[in-house]
C-alpha positions, 0 to 999 in steps of 0.5 A: 447521490446516484448510488443504489442501495444494493447489498454488496459482498464484503471484499474483506472476506475475499482478502482473508481467503486470498491470503489463506491460499498463500498460507499467510495469517490475517488479523481481522480487526473488525468486520471491515478491516484486516491486516496481514504481515508479509515478507518482502525482498528487503523487510516485512511489510504490513498490509492494511485493508479497509472496506467502506461499504457506503462508498463501495470502496476498498482501501489498501495501505502497505507500510514499509518498515523503515523508520528514519534515523533523523526525521527530515520532513522536507527531504521526505516530502521531496522524495514522495513528490518525485516517486509519485510523479512516476506512479500510474496508480496509488501513491506514497505517503508518510505516516507521521505517527508511525514515522514510516513511508506507506503506499496507498491505493483504493479500489471501487467495487460495484455489486455486479463485479465478478472479478473481485478476486482478480482485482484484489490480486492485481491491487496486491501485486501493484502495492507490493511491486511498488513498495519493493521498488521504492524500499531501497530509495526510501532506505537511502534517504531515511537511513543514509541521509542521501538526497532524494534526487541522488537516491533516485539515480540508480533507478532512473539509469536502469 
């Protein structure tokens, strides 16, 4: 409604450059989407980036490679609620189609933003840090059938 129609640089290009500097290959799905697989502390993670030009919004999703042994949605949703209570940015969700947890966050980028690379690095670091922190908790609930509150105990005692 109030937005001007200024041309905006596509941050998907910046993401490809960022990962190329880290010698990681990306898969450009289309002009506004790119995917990269990275090695995590516990397992590989898939990072999806999508650019919505009209909103000037970059969305990141980080898929945790953890398919549950038995899908227990009430337990999964309880864990999501407990984990999300402590997050300042982004949130965890459960992608039912893939049957895996996913971290999501969005970033608005305006046409005068000179720190896009810095913001992308910060967003990437937040997503990876949160996924690495939550992976063993999700593993305990999804693979070992431990209750969400019990799975969180080691984290809260640190």
